[in-house]
C-alpha positions, 0 to 999 in steps of 0.5 A: 499158261507159262509154267516158269511164272507159276513156278516163280510165284510158288517160289515166292509165296513160299519164301514170303509164307516161310518168312511170315511163319518165322517172324510170327514164331520168333515173336511168340519166343520173345514174349515168353522171354519177356515174361520169365524175365519180368518174373525173375526181376519181380522175384529179385525185387521182393527178395531185396525188400523182404532183406531190407524190411528184416534189417530195419526190424 
C-alpha cells in the first residue's frame, strides 16, 4: 500500500465532502430567504390592495 496515495484520497474525499456540504447548506438558506421575501411581498401587496379599496369607498 502506498501511504501517499491513501492520504491523497482522504484529502480529496474530505474536500469534496466539504464542498458538497456547503452547497447543500447554501441552498437551504436561499430557499428560506426566497420564502421570507415572498411572504413580505404578499403582505405588501395585500396592504396596497387594502389601501386602494379604502380609497375607492
